[in-house]
LUMZA-570805 format. One record per residue (C-alpha): residue number from 1; x, y, z. Coordinates in nm, 4 decimals, always signed. Example, Ala and Ser with C-alpha at 12.3 -4.5 7.8 and 13.67 -1.06 7.14 Angstrom:
BEGIN
+-----+----------+----------+----------+
:   n :       px :       py :       pz :
+-----+----------+----------+----------+
:   1 :  +1.2300 :  -0.4500 :  +0.7800 :
:   2 :  +1.3670 :  -0.1060 :  +0.7140 :
+-----+----------+----------+----------+
//
This chain:
BEGIN
+-----+----------+----------+----------+
:   n :       px :       py :       pz :
+-----+----------+----------+----------+
:   1 :  +0.1868 :  +1.7235 :  +1.1494 :
:   2 :  -0.0533 :  +1.5807 :  +0.8893 :
:   3 :  -0.0711 :  +1.2476 :  +1.0695 :
:   4 :  -0.2130 :  +1.4218 :  +1.3757 :
:   5 :  -0.4703 :  +1.6013 :  +1.1600 :
:   6 :  -0.5717 :  +1.2732 :  +1.0008 :
:   7 :  -0.6045 :  +1.1058 :  +1.3404 :
:   8 :  -0.8136 :  +1.3995 :  +1.4634 :
:   9 :  -1.0491 :  +1.3555 :  +1.1680 :
:  10 :  -1.1266 :  +0.9945 :  +1.2618 :
:  11 :  -1.4660 :  +0.9848 :  +1.4367 :
:  12 :  -1.4989 :  +0.8634 :  +1.7943 :
:  13 :  -1.6824 :  +0.5469 :  +1.6922 :
:  14 :  -1.3633 :  +0.4434 :  +1.5097 :
:  15 :  -1.1260 :  +0.5178 :  +1.7970 :
:  16 :  -0.9419 :  +0.1904 :  +1.7358 :
:  17 :  -0.8480 :  +0.3138 :  +1.3888 :
:  18 :  -0.7176 :  +0.6395 :  +1.5336 :
:  19 :  -0.5021 :  +0.4488 :  +1.7831 :
:  20 :  -0.3843 :  +0.2015 :  +1.5216 :
:  21 :  -0.2966 :  +0.4787 :  +1.2772 :
:  22 :  -0.0737 :  +0.6371 :  +1.5385 :
:  23 :  +0.0938 :  +0.3097 :  +1.6258 :
:  24 :  +0.1501 :  +0.1589 :  +1.2798 :
:  25 :  +0.3049 :  +0.4808 :  +1.1511 :
:  26 :  +0.4327 :  +0.6504 :  +1.4662 :
:  27 :  +0.5792 :  +0.3408 :  +1.6304 :
:  28 :  +0.6879 :  +0.1427 :  +1.3263 :
:  29 :  +1.0183 :  -0.0428 :  +1.3300 :
:  30 :  +1.0468 :  -0.0144 :  +0.9527 :
:  31 :  +1.3315 :  +0.1970 :  +0.8169 :
:  32 :  +1.2094 :  +0.5446 :  +0.7178 :
:  33 :  +1.2073 :  +0.4776 :  +0.3424 :
:  34 :  +1.0185 :  +0.1497 :  +0.3775 :
:  35 :  +0.7703 :  +0.3076 :  +0.6172 :
:  36 :  +0.6905 :  +0.6220 :  +0.4222 :
:  37 :  +0.6944 :  +0.4469 :  +0.0856 :
:  38 :  +0.4422 :  +0.1986 :  +0.2236 :
:  39 :  +0.2330 :  +0.4825 :  +0.3660 :
:  40 :  +0.2300 :  +0.6731 :  +0.0361 :
:  41 :  +0.1593 :  +0.3706 :  -0.1837 :
:  42 :  -0.1224 :  +0.2636 :  +0.0501 :
:  43 :  -0.2671 :  +0.6146 :  +0.0711 :
:  44 :  -0.2880 :  +0.6157 :  -0.3082 :
:  45 :  -0.4336 :  +0.2633 :  -0.3169 :
:  46 :  -0.6946 :  +0.3565 :  -0.0555 :
:  47 :  -0.8523 :  +0.5910 :  -0.3107 :
:  48 :  -0.9384 :  +0.8309 :  -0.0304 :
:  49 :  -0.8698 :  +1.1930 :  -0.1249 :
:  50 :  -0.8525 :  +1.2999 :  +0.2399 :
:  51 :  -0.6072 :  +1.0274 :  +0.3386 :
:  52 :  -0.3856 :  +1.1037 :  +0.0407 :
:  53 :  -0.3991 :  +1.4812 :  +0.0973 :
:  54 :  -0.2941 :  +1.4395 :  +0.4603 :
:  55 :  -0.0261 :  +1.1729 :  +0.4231 :
:  56 :  +0.1409 :  +1.2597 :  +0.0903 :
:  57 :  +0.3183 :  +1.5768 :  +0.2111 :
:  58 :  +0.4618 :  +1.3944 :  +0.5108 :
:  59 :  +0.5698 :  +1.1065 :  +0.2876 :
:  60 :  +0.7346 :  +1.3552 :  +0.0510 :
:  61 :  +0.9223 :  +1.5113 :  +0.3431 :
:  62 :  +1.0494 :  +1.1689 :  +0.4549 :
:  63 :  +1.1442 :  +1.0244 :  +0.1159 :
:  64 :  +1.3988 :  +1.1094 :  -0.1479 :
:  65 :  +1.2518 :  +1.2278 :  -0.4773 :
:  66 :  +1.3364 :  +0.8859 :  -0.6253 :
:  67 :  +1.1650 :  +0.6952 :  -0.3439 :
:  68 :  +0.8585 :  +0.9209 :  -0.3589 :
:  69 :  +0.8264 :  +0.8520 :  -0.7326 :
:  70 :  +0.8917 :  +0.4801 :  -0.6835 :
:  71 :  +0.6163 :  +0.4522 :  -0.4201 :
:  72 :  +0.3744 :  +0.6201 :  -0.6595 :
:  73 :  +0.4939 :  +0.3817 :  -0.9306 :
:  74 :  +0.4287 :  +0.0824 :  -0.7048 :
:  75 :  +0.0712 :  +0.1993 :  -0.6458 :
:  76 :  +0.0204 :  +0.2585 :  -1.0184 :
:  77 :  +0.1592 :  -0.0683 :  -1.1517 :
:  78 :  -0.0117 :  -0.2714 :  -0.8795 :
:  79 :  -0.3462 :  -0.1057 :  -0.9556 :
:  80 :  -0.3128 :  -0.2661 :  -1.2984 :
:  81 :  -0.1515 :  -0.5946 :  -1.1949 :
:  82 :  -0.3875 :  -0.6604 :  -0.9061 :
:  83 :  -0.6906 :  -0.6419 :  -1.1342 :
:  84 :  -0.5284 :  -0.8467 :  -1.4085 :
:  85 :  -0.3815 :  -1.1254 :  -1.1944 :
:  86 :  -0.6756 :  -1.1413 :  -0.9527 :
:  87 :  -0.9086 :  -1.1840 :  -1.2494 :
:  88 :  -0.6946 :  -1.4582 :  -1.4043 :
:  89 :  -0.6917 :  -1.6346 :  -1.0695 :
:  90 :  -1.0681 :  -1.6010 :  -1.0215 :
:  91 :  -1.1656 :  -1.7196 :  -1.3685 :
:  92 :  -1.2500 :  -2.0889 :  -1.3600 :
:  93 :  -1.0857 :  -2.1516 :  -1.6981 :
:  94 :  -0.7177 :  -2.2309 :  -1.6233 :
:  95 :  -0.6204 :  -2.1529 :  -1.9832 :
:  96 :  -0.6123 :  -1.7817 :  -1.8995 :
:  97 :  -0.3166 :  -1.8542 :  -1.6732 :
:  98 :  -0.1189 :  -1.9845 :  -1.9708 :
:  99 :  -0.1716 :  -1.6777 :  -2.1870 :
: 100 :  +0.0970 :  -1.4106 :  -2.2123 :
: 101 :  +0.0056 :  -1.1049 :  -2.0051 :
: 102 :  +0.1404 :  -0.8600 :  -2.2613 :
: 103 :  +0.1322 :  -0.5716 :  -2.0134 :
: 104 :  +0.4276 :  -0.3425 :  -1.9562 :
: 105 :  +0.5691 :  -0.3615 :  -1.6040 :
: 106 :  +0.9212 :  -0.2289 :  -1.6559 :
: 107 :  +0.9177 :  -0.0372 :  -1.3277 :
: 108 :  +0.9187 :  -0.3641 :  -1.1335 :
: 109 :  +1.2579 :  -0.4517 :  -1.2816 :
: 110 :  +1.4020 :  -0.1038 :  -1.2359 :
: 111 :  +1.2073 :  +0.0886 :  -0.9714 :
: 112 :  +1.4770 :  +0.3456 :  -0.8876 :
: 113 :  +1.5023 :  +0.2274 :  -0.5255 :
: 114 :  +1.6102 :  -0.0886 :  -0.3471 :
: 115 :  +1.4160 :  -0.3824 :  -0.4927 :
: 116 :  +1.3112 :  -0.4964 :  -0.1441 :
: 117 :  +1.1479 :  -0.1601 :  -0.0705 :
: 118 :  +0.9536 :  -0.1637 :  -0.3974 :
: 119 :  +0.8442 :  -0.5236 :  -0.3370 :
: 120 :  +0.7245 :  -0.4338 :  +0.0126 :
: 121 :  +0.5206 :  -0.1410 :  -0.1222 :
: 122 :  +0.3784 :  -0.3639 :  -0.3966 :
: 123 :  +0.2791 :  -0.6262 :  -0.1407 :
: 124 :  +0.1032 :  -0.3651 :  +0.0755 :
: 125 :  -0.0918 :  -0.2294 :  -0.2224 :
: 126 :  -0.1812 :  -0.5863 :  -0.3213 :
: 127 :  -0.3215 :  -0.6402 :  +0.0278 :
: 128 :  -0.5528 :  -0.3418 :  -0.0171 :
: 129 :  -0.6550 :  -0.4551 :  -0.3646 :
: 130 :  -0.7053 :  -0.8161 :  -0.2569 :
: 131 :  -0.4915 :  -0.9979 :  -0.5121 :
: 132 :  -0.3801 :  -1.3271 :  -0.3603 :
: 133 :  -0.1560 :  -1.4176 :  -0.6517 :
: 134 :  +0.0302 :  -1.0862 :  -0.6262 :
: 135 :  +0.0534 :  -1.1164 :  -0.2479 :
: 136 :  +0.2098 :  -1.4610 :  -0.2798 :
: 137 :  +0.4480 :  -1.3470 :  -0.5521 :
: 138 :  +0.5763 :  -1.0405 :  -0.3648 :
: 139 :  +0.5934 :  -1.2246 :  -0.0328 :
: 140 :  +0.8088 :  -1.4952 :  -0.1916 :
: 141 :  +1.0472 :  -1.2388 :  -0.3429 :
: 142 :  +1.0744 :  -1.0624 :  -0.0066 :
: 143 :  +1.1346 :  -1.3842 :  +0.1852 :
: 144 :  +1.4025 :  -1.4944 :  -0.0650 :
: 145 :  +1.5700 :  -1.1563 :  -0.0104 :
: 146 :  +1.5863 :  -1.2274 :  +0.3633 :
: 147 :  +1.2950 :  -1.0097 :  +0.4755 :
: 148 :  +1.1346 :  -1.1538 :  +0.7882 :
: 149 :  +0.7649 :  -1.2193 :  +0.8357 :
: 150 :  +0.7387 :  -0.9446 :  +1.0965 :
: 151 :  +0.8466 :  -0.6820 :  +0.8421 :
: 152 :  +0.5993 :  -0.8135 :  +0.5861 :
: 153 :  +0.3232 :  -0.8153 :  +0.8459 :
: 154 :  +0.4136 :  -0.4578 :  +0.9436 :
: 155 :  +0.3502 :  -0.3445 :  +0.5855 :
: 156 :  +0.0178 :  -0.5314 :  +0.5788 :
: 157 :  -0.0842 :  -0.3677 :  +0.9068 :
: 158 :  -0.0095 :  -0.0251 :  +0.7604 :
: 159 :  -0.2138 :  -0.1135 :  +0.4518 :
: 160 :  -0.5088 :  -0.2372 :  +0.6561 :
: 161 :  -0.5206 :  +0.0677 :  +0.8831 :
: 162 :  -0.4804 :  +0.3216 :  +0.6030 :
: 163 :  -0.7524 :  +0.1484 :  +0.4019 :
: 164 :  -0.9882 :  +0.1392 :  +0.7010 :
: 165 :  -0.9280 :  +0.5065 :  +0.7804 :
: 166 :  -0.9959 :  +0.5973 :  +0.4178 :
: 167 :  -1.3202 :  +0.4002 :  +0.4064 :
: 168 :  -1.4362 :  +0.5490 :  +0.7348 :
: 169 :  -1.3571 :  +0.9101 :  +0.6472 :
: 170 :  -1.5061 :  +0.8828 :  +0.2993 :
: 171 :  -1.8253 :  +0.7304 :  +0.4400 :
: 172 :  -1.8526 :  +1.0048 :  +0.7013 :
: 173 :  -1.8110 :  +1.2683 :  +0.4311 :
: 174 :  -2.0983 :  +1.1184 :  +0.2322 :
: 175 :  -2.3186 :  +1.0810 :  +0.5396 :
: 176 :  -2.2565 :  +1.4453 :  +0.6338 :
: 177 :  -2.3932 :  +1.5697 :  +0.2983 :
+-----+----------+----------+----------+
//
């Protein structure tokens, strides 16, 4: 199992990450598609080659072809949106917020999977990328769709652990050179 290999790669000084990785993925209450779509989208967003190499095959085995593609689409479109909307939010000139974005985001309207799943994956990626405006937007859509706070927090926990594992493993790889 790739998850076990990834956990084994986590150094002893980051034992908490190893334990958390096992619990947020191995003991998640999320339905399989929500879980593995979140894992894949976050593995992509983490920018860690090792994390993505280890988790993508397991995600592919647990997702339909449509869900696998949709999770990759969520990571891709949020990579763009998180930069754009975070920047508009951070600029002190409020006029930028009134300008038309003019960016294509068709996949958000038709992701090929349940809208709630795509929104959850988008929220998790937005947590990694630190876009408060996107986090608020996706959280509001999820809450209006009846998703509880515990489910949303579960996706954020997955995002935080995957990101931390990626940072740790990438740093160890550099330090070992």
